[in-house]
PDB file with one MODEL, atoms N, CA, C and O in Angstrom:
MODEL        1
ATOM      1  N   UNK A   1      86.984 114.799  99.571  1.00  0.00           N
ATOM      2  CA  UNK A   1      85.933 113.981  99.834  1.00  0.00           C
ATOM      3  C   UNK A   1      84.574 114.216  99.252  1.00  0.00           C
ATOM      4  O   UNK A   1      83.459 113.761  99.509  1.00  0.00           O
ATOM      5  N   UNK A   2      85.230 115.442  98.012  1.00  0.00           N
ATOM      6  CA  UNK A   2      84.020 115.616  97.505  1.00  0.00           C
ATOM      7  C   UNK A   2      84.186 114.330  96.011  1.00  0.00           C
ATOM      8  O   UNK A   2      83.194 114.245  95.287  1.00  0.00           O
ATOM      9  N   UNK A   3      84.925 113.795  95.806  1.00  0.00           N
ATOM     10  CA  UNK A   3      84.801 112.865  94.646  1.00  0.00           C
ATOM     11  C   UNK A   3      84.222 111.751  95.557  1.00  0.00           C
ATOM     12  O   UNK A   3      83.478 110.964  94.971  1.00  0.00           O
ATOM     13  N   UNK A   4      84.441 111.517  96.994  1.00  0.00           N
ATOM     14  CA  UNK A   4      83.810 110.140  97.698  1.00  0.00           C
ATOM     15  C   UNK A   4      82.270 110.698  97.499  1.00  0.00           C
ATOM     16  O   UNK A   4      81.434 109.799  97.592  1.00  0.00           O
ATOM     17  N   UNK A   5      81.710 112.087  97.227  1.00  0.00           N
ATOM     18  CA  UNK A   5      80.466 112.036  97.977  1.00  0.00           C
ATOM     19  C   UNK A   5      80.001 112.915  96.231  1.00  0.00           C
ATOM     20  O   UNK A   5      78.798 112.987  95.982  1.00  0.00           O
ATOM     21  N   UNK A   6      80.398 113.146  95.821  1.00  0.00           N
ATOM     22  CA  UNK A   6      80.383 113.809  94.250  1.00  0.00           C
ATOM     23  C   UNK A   6      79.219 115.308  94.700  1.00  0.00           C
ATOM     24  O   UNK A   6      78.038 115.503  94.410  1.00  0.00           O
ATOM     25  N   UNK A   7      79.900 115.879  95.253  1.00  0.00           N
ATOM     26  CA  UNK A   7      79.945 116.934  95.717  1.00  0.00           C
ATOM     27  C   UNK A   7      81.295 118.282  95.287  1.00  0.00           C
ATOM     28  O   UNK A   7      82.504 118.058  95.333  1.00  0.00           O
ATOM     29  N   UNK A   8      80.744 119.438  94.948  1.00  0.00           N
ATOM     30  CA  UNK A   8      81.726 120.871  94.765  1.00  0.00           C
ATOM     31  C   UNK A   8      83.134 120.718  95.980  1.00  0.00           C
ATOM     32  O   UNK A   8      83.036 119.815  96.811  1.00  0.00           O
ATOM     33  N   UNK A   9      83.981 121.334  96.001  1.00  0.00           N
ATOM     34  CA  UNK A   9      84.450 122.215  96.609  1.00  0.00           C
ATOM     35  C   UNK A   9      84.015 123.052  97.860  1.00  0.00           C
ATOM     36  O   UNK A   9      83.977 122.947  99.086  1.00  0.00           O
ATOM     37  N   UNK A  10      83.633 124.157  96.624  1.00  0.00           N
ATOM     38  CA  UNK A  10      82.675 125.600  96.945  1.00  0.00           C
ATOM     39  C   UNK A  10      81.690 124.973  98.291  1.00  0.00           C
ATOM     40  O   UNK A  10      81.701 125.355  99.461  1.00  0.00           O
ATOM     41  N   UNK A  11      80.955 124.007  97.726  1.00  0.00           N
ATOM     42  CA  UNK A  11      79.641 123.828  98.445  1.00  0.00           C
ATOM     43  C   UNK A  11      80.143 123.424  99.936  1.00  0.00           C
ATOM     44  O   UNK A  11      79.974 124.195 100.880  1.00  0.00           O
ATOM     45  N   UNK A  12      80.875 121.956 100.104  1.00  0.00           N
ATOM     46  CA  UNK A  12      81.459 121.769 101.218  1.00  0.00           C
ATOM     47  C   UNK A  12      82.082 123.198 102.177  1.00  0.00           C
ATOM     48  O   UNK A  12      81.830 123.186 103.382  1.00  0.00           O
ATOM     49  N   UNK A  13      82.824 124.302 101.641  1.00  0.00           N
ATOM     50  CA  UNK A  13      83.141 124.990 102.348  1.00  0.00           C
ATOM     51  C   UNK A  13      82.133 126.140 102.524  1.00  0.00           C
ATOM     52  O   UNK A  13      82.095 126.960 103.441  1.00  0.00           O
ATOM     53  N   UNK A  14      81.364 126.033 101.504  1.00  0.00           N
ATOM     54  CA  UNK A  14      79.428 126.866 102.332  1.00  0.00           C
ATOM     55  C   UNK A  14      78.984 126.503 103.573  1.00  0.00           C
ATOM     56  O   UNK A  14      78.696 127.280 104.483  1.00  0.00           O
ATOM     57  N   UNK A  15      78.935 125.327 103.594  1.00  0.00           N
ATOM     58  CA  UNK A  15      78.131 124.711 104.825  1.00  0.00           C
ATOM     59  C   UNK A  15      79.206 124.845 105.681  1.00  0.00           C
ATOM     60  O   UNK A  15      78.909 125.472 106.698  1.00  0.00           O
ATOM     61  N   UNK A  16      80.570 124.404 105.610  1.00  0.00           N
ATOM     62  CA  UNK A  16      81.521 124.983 106.710  1.00  0.00           C
ATOM     63  C   UNK A  16      81.290 126.350 107.902  1.00  0.00           C
ATOM     64  O   UNK A  16      80.962 126.504 109.078  1.00  0.00           O
ATOM     65  N   UNK A  17      81.711 127.174 106.692  1.00  0.00           N
ATOM     66  CA  UNK A  17      81.137 128.438 106.787  1.00  0.00           C
ATOM     67  C   UNK A  17      79.830 128.654 107.171  1.00  0.00           C
ATOM     68  O   UNK A  17      79.832 129.562 108.002  1.00  0.00           O
ATOM     69  N   UNK A  18      78.510 128.173 106.918  1.00  0.00           N
ATOM     70  CA  UNK A  18      77.083 128.176 107.796  1.00  0.00           C
ATOM     71  C   UNK A  18      77.063 127.652 108.975  1.00  0.00           C
ATOM     72  O   UNK A  18      76.853 128.313 109.992  1.00  0.00           O
ATOM     73  N   UNK A  19      77.295 126.314 108.954  1.00  0.00           N
ATOM     74  CA  UNK A  19      76.992 125.488 109.934  1.00  0.00           C
ATOM     75  C   UNK A  19      78.160 125.654 111.036  1.00  0.00           C
ATOM     76  O   UNK A  19      77.706 125.794 112.172  1.00  0.00           O
ATOM     77  N   UNK A  20      79.773 125.671 110.929  1.00  0.00           N
ATOM     78  CA  UNK A  20      80.325 125.617 112.138  1.00  0.00           C
ATOM     79  C   UNK A  20      79.880 126.463 113.128  1.00  0.00           C
ATOM     80  O   UNK A  20      79.182 127.475 113.061  1.00  0.00           O
ATOM     81  N   UNK A  21      80.385 125.899 114.048  1.00  0.00           N
ATOM     82  CA  UNK A  21      80.418 126.516 115.833  1.00  0.00           C
ATOM     83  C   UNK A  21      81.496 127.393 115.874  1.00  0.00           C
ATOM     84  O   UNK A  21      81.359 128.524 116.339  1.00  0.00           O
ATOM     85  N   UNK A  22      82.625 126.958 115.405  1.00  0.00           N
ATOM     86  CA  UNK A  22      84.037 127.672 115.082  1.00  0.00           C
ATOM     87  C   UNK A  22      84.381 128.330 114.123  1.00  0.00           C
ATOM     88  O   UNK A  22      85.574 128.241 113.833  1.00  0.00           O
ATOM     89  N   UNK A  23      83.555 129.179 113.314  1.00  0.00           N
ATOM     90  CA  UNK A  23      83.427 130.031 112.166  1.00  0.00           C
ATOM     91  C   UNK A  23      83.176 131.490 113.004  1.00  0.00           C
ATOM     92  O   UNK A  23      82.115 131.968 113.406  1.00  0.00           O
ATOM     93  N   UNK A  24      84.736 132.075 113.124  1.00  0.00           N
ATOM     94  CA  UNK A  24      84.451 133.443 113.070  1.00  0.00           C
ATOM     95  C   UNK A  24      84.668 134.402 112.002  1.00  0.00           C
ATOM     96  O   UNK A  24      85.175 133.892 111.002  1.00  0.00           O
ATOM     97  N   UNK A  25      84.390 135.844 111.916  1.00  0.00           N
ATOM     98  CA  UNK A  25      84.570 136.749 110.824  1.00  0.00           C
ATOM     99  C   UNK A  25      86.272 136.775 111.151  1.00  0.00           C
ATOM    100  O   UNK A  25      86.881 137.112 112.166  1.00  0.00           O
ATOM    101  N   UNK A  26      86.784 136.225 109.724  1.00  0.00           N
ATOM    102  CA  UNK A  26      88.329 136.822 109.116  1.00  0.00           C
ATOM    103  C   UNK A  26      88.877 135.050 109.265  1.00  0.00           C
ATOM    104  O   UNK A  26      89.819 134.888 108.490  1.00  0.00           O
ATOM    105  N   UNK A  27      88.521 133.680 110.071  1.00  0.00           N
ATOM    106  CA  UNK A  27      89.177 132.549 110.005  1.00  0.00           C
ATOM    107  C   UNK A  27      88.975 132.181 108.440  1.00  0.00           C
ATOM    108  O   UNK A  27      88.085 132.400 107.618  1.00  0.00           O
ATOM    109  N   UNK A  28      90.164 131.548 108.421  1.00  0.00           N
ATOM    110  CA  UNK A  28      89.596 130.412 107.293  1.00  0.00           C
ATOM    111  C   UNK A  28      90.431 129.151 107.524  1.00  0.00           C
ATOM    112  O   UNK A  28      91.494 129.065 108.140  1.00  0.00           O
ATOM    113  N   UNK A  29      89.721 128.169 106.894  1.00  0.00           N
ATOM    114  CA  UNK A  29      89.173 126.889 106.616  1.00  0.00           C
ATOM    115  C   UNK A  29      90.049 126.019 105.877  1.00  0.00           C
ATOM    116  O   UNK A  29      89.849 126.101 104.665  1.00  0.00           O
ATOM    117  N   UNK A  30      91.354 124.857 106.359  1.00  0.00           N
ATOM    118  CA  UNK A  30      92.023 124.535 105.212  1.00  0.00           C
ATOM    119  C   UNK A  30      91.557 123.037 105.020  1.00  0.00           C
ATOM    120  O   UNK A  30      91.111 122.556 106.062  1.00  0.00           O
ATOM    121  N   UNK A  31      91.558 122.530 104.369  1.00  0.00           N
ATOM    122  CA  UNK A  31      91.562 121.239 104.021  1.00  0.00           C
ATOM    123  C   UNK A  31      92.591 120.484 103.608  1.00  0.00           C
ATOM    124  O   UNK A  31      93.308 120.811 102.662  1.00  0.00           O
ATOM    125  N   UNK A  32      92.762 119.250 104.397  1.00  0.00           N
ATOM    126  CA  UNK A  32      94.349 118.432 103.853  1.00  0.00           C
ATOM    127  C   UNK A  32      93.862 117.853 103.070  1.00  0.00           C
ATOM    128  O   UNK A  32      93.172 116.940 103.522  1.00  0.00           O
ATOM    129  N   UNK A  33      93.881 117.943 101.949  1.00  0.00           N
ATOM    130  CA  UNK A  33      93.380 117.125 100.724  1.00  0.00           C
ATOM    131  C   UNK A  33      94.485 115.963 101.125  1.00  0.00           C
ATOM    132  O   UNK A  33      94.169 114.808 101.411  1.00  0.00           O
ATOM    133  N   UNK A  34      95.729 116.431 101.097  1.00  0.00           N
ATOM    134  CA  UNK A  34      96.910 115.145 100.453  1.00  0.00           C
ATOM    135  C   UNK A  34      96.815 114.070 101.935  1.00  0.00           C
ATOM    136  O   UNK A  34      96.768 112.846 101.814  1.00  0.00           O
ATOM    137  N   UNK A  35      96.802 114.617 103.002  1.00  0.00           N
ATOM    138  CA  UNK A  35      96.465 114.086 104.632  1.00  0.00           C
ATOM    139  C   UNK A  35      95.914 113.296 104.427  1.00  0.00           C
ATOM    140  O   UNK A  35      96.194 112.142 104.750  1.00  0.00           O
ATOM    141  N   UNK A  36      94.323 113.885 103.433  1.00  0.00           N
ATOM    142  CA  UNK A  36      93.028 112.569 103.752  1.00  0.00           C
ATOM    143  C   UNK A  36      93.297 111.606 103.094  1.00  0.00           C
ATOM    144  O   UNK A  36      93.228 110.480 103.587  1.00  0.00           O
ATOM    145  N   UNK A  37      93.758 111.864 101.526  1.00  0.00           N
ATOM    146  CA  UNK A  37      94.135 110.699 100.984  1.00  0.00           C
ATOM    147  C   UNK A  37      94.440 110.016 101.206  1.00  0.00           C
ATOM    148  O   UNK A  37      93.987 108.900 100.952  1.00  0.00           O
ATOM    149  N   UNK A  38      95.482 110.306 101.871  1.00  0.00           N
ATOM    150  CA  UNK A  38      96.550 109.536 102.367  1.00  0.00           C
ATOM    151  C   UNK A  38      95.919 107.989 103.846  1.00  0.00           C
ATOM    152  O   UNK A  38      95.944 106.773 104.032  1.00  0.00           O
ATOM    153  N   UNK A  39      95.467 109.252 104.450  1.00  0.00           N
ATOM    154  CA  UNK A  39      94.594 108.292 105.281  1.00  0.00           C
ATOM    155  C   UNK A  39      93.805 107.081 104.721  1.00  0.00           C
ATOM    156  O   UNK A  39      93.875 105.951 105.205  1.00  0.00           O
ATOM    157  N   UNK A  40      93.057 107.423 103.669  1.00  0.00           N
ATOM    158  CA  UNK A  40      92.354 106.581 102.874  1.00  0.00           C
ATOM    159  C   UNK A  40      92.969 105.099 102.422  1.00  0.00           C
ATOM    160  O   UNK A  40      92.714 103.899 102.529  1.00  0.00           O
ATOM    161  N   UNK A  41      94.010 106.056 101.812  1.00  0.00           N
ATOM    162  CA  UNK A  41      94.897 104.571 101.551  1.00  0.00           C
ATOM    163  C   UNK A  41      95.546 103.601 102.211  1.00  0.00           C
ATOM    164  O   UNK A  41      95.782 102.458 101.819  1.00  0.00           O
ATOM    165  N   UNK A  42      95.926 104.292 103.603  1.00  0.00           N
ATOM    166  CA  UNK A  42      96.247 103.459 104.577  1.00  0.00           C
ATOM    167  C   UNK A  42      95.425 102.768 104.960  1.00  0.00           C
ATOM    168  O   UNK A  42      95.732 101.621 105.285  1.00  0.00           O
ATOM    169  N   UNK A  43      94.101 103.213 105.057  1.00  0.00           N
ATOM    170  CA  UNK A  43      93.167 102.598 105.869  1.00  0.00           C
ATOM    171  C   UNK A  43      92.168 101.386 104.782  1.00  0.00           C
ATOM    172  O   UNK A  43      91.472 100.452 105.183  1.00  0.00           O
ATOM    173  N   UNK A  44      92.389 101.768 103.526  1.00  0.00           N
ATOM    174  CA  UNK A  44      92.187 100.525 102.715  1.00  0.00           C
ATOM    175  C   UNK A  44      93.340  99.301 102.604  1.00  0.00           C
ATOM    176  O   UNK A  44      92.988  98.164 102.918  1.00  0.00           O
ATOM    177  N   UNK A  45      94.336  99.478 102.278  1.00  0.00           N
ATOM    178  CA  UNK A  45      95.217  98.760 102.930  1.00  0.00           C
ATOM    179  C   UNK A  45      94.883  97.918 103.879  1.00  0.00           C
ATOM    180  O   UNK A  45      94.603  96.730 103.717  1.00  0.00           O
ATOM    181  N   UNK A  46      94.906  98.536 104.926  1.00  0.00           N
ATOM    182  CA  UNK A  46      94.702  97.935 106.782  1.00  0.00           C
ATOM    183  C   UNK A  46      93.358  97.233 106.484  1.00  0.00           C
ATOM    184  O   UNK A  46      93.262  96.169 107.096  1.00  0.00           O
ATOM    185  N   UNK A  47      92.332  97.527 105.740  1.00  0.00           N
ATOM    186  CA  UNK A  47      91.062  96.619 105.643  1.00  0.00           C
ATOM    187  C   UNK A  47      91.781  95.098 104.515  1.00  0.00           C
ATOM    188  O   UNK A  47      91.346  93.947 104.531  1.00  0.00           O
ATOM    189  N   UNK A  48      92.685  95.514 103.847  1.00  0.00           N
ATOM    190  CA  UNK A  48      92.910  94.317 102.681  1.00  0.00           C
ATOM    191  C   UNK A  48      93.315  93.206 103.645  1.00  0.00           C
ATOM    192  O   UNK A  48      93.003  92.016 103.613  1.00  0.00           O
ATOM    193  N   UNK A  49      94.370  94.118 104.833  1.00  0.00           N
ATOM    194  CA  UNK A  49      95.130  93.050 105.341  1.00  0.00           C
ATOM    195  C   UNK A  49      94.454  92.277 106.126  1.00  0.00           C
ATOM    196  O   UNK A  49      94.735  91.106 106.377  1.00  0.00           O
ATOM    197  N   UNK A  50      93.497  92.921 106.563  1.00  0.00           N
ATOM    198  CA  UNK A  50      92.414  91.597 107.910  1.00  0.00           C
ATOM    199  C   UNK A  50      91.723  91.324 106.929  1.00  0.00           C
ATOM    200  O   UNK A  50      92.221  90.238 106.632  1.00  0.00           O
ATOM    201  N   UNK A  51      90.630  91.570 105.908  1.00  0.00           N
ATOM    202  CA  UNK A  51      90.144  90.679 105.105  1.00  0.00           C
ATOM    203  C   UNK A  51      91.065  89.644 104.623  1.00  0.00           C
ATOM    204  O   UNK A  51      90.574  88.527 104.461  1.00  0.00           O
ATOM    205  N   UNK A  52      92.181  89.792 104.391  1.00  0.00           N
ATOM    206  CA  UNK A  52      93.008  88.037 104.241  1.00  0.00           C
ATOM    207  C   UNK A  52      92.942  87.548 105.105  1.00  0.00           C
ATOM    208  O   UNK A  52      92.466  86.415 105.040  1.00  0.00           O
ATOM    209  N   UNK A  53      93.384  88.092 106.506  1.00  0.00           N
ATOM    210  CA  UNK A  53      93.278  87.154 107.842  1.00  0.00           C
ATOM    211  C   UNK A  53      92.647  86.756 108.153  1.00  0.00           C
ATOM    212  O   UNK A  53      92.662  85.811 108.942  1.00  0.00           O
ATOM    213  N   UNK A  54      91.463  87.475 107.511  1.00  0.00           N
ATOM    214  CA  UNK A  54      89.913  86.477 108.174  1.00  0.00           C
ATOM    215  C   UNK A  54      89.527  85.306 106.834  1.00  0.00           C
ATOM    216  O   UNK A  54      88.812  84.305 106.885  1.00  0.00           O
ATOM    217  N   UNK A  55      90.046  85.691 106.058  1.00  0.00           N
ATOM    218  CA  UNK A  55      90.135  84.514 104.825  1.00  0.00           C
ATOM    219  C   UNK A  55      90.887  83.263 105.064  1.00  0.00           C
ATOM    220  O   UNK A  55      90.521  82.139 104.720  1.00  0.00           O
ATOM    221  N   UNK A  56      91.945  83.564 105.672  1.00  0.00           N
ATOM    222  CA  UNK A  56      92.964  82.692 106.131  1.00  0.00           C
ATOM    223  C   UNK A  56      92.845  81.531 106.690  1.00  0.00           C
ATOM    224  O   UNK A  56      93.150  80.372 106.411  1.00  0.00           O
ATOM    225  N   UNK A  57      91.909  82.548 108.254  1.00  0.00           N
ATOM    226  CA  UNK A  57      91.194  81.353 109.449  1.00  0.00           C
ATOM    227  C   UNK A  57      90.002  81.037 109.299  1.00  0.00           C
ATOM    228  O   UNK A  57      89.225  81.032 110.254  1.00  0.00           O
ATOM    229  N   UNK A  58      89.670  80.742 108.178  1.00  0.00           N
ATOM    230  CA  UNK A  58      88.370  80.132 107.946  1.00  0.00           C
ATOM    231  C   UNK A  58      88.365  79.134 107.039  1.00  0.00           C
ATOM    232  O   UNK A  58      87.315  78.550 106.769  1.00  0.00           O
TER     233      UNK A  58
ENDMDL
END
């Protein structure tokens, strides 16, 4: 996410801890970077497929 919005990871975690309604003392937040990156790649591939399908129908 930091690459997409050009903000630091530490800032993201500060926001999570500051604004999360689930923030409890001692709780640890884990971001699944690899999982998110894979999900983005899958969505981009799907978008490309859909764009090609629309292009063929025109």
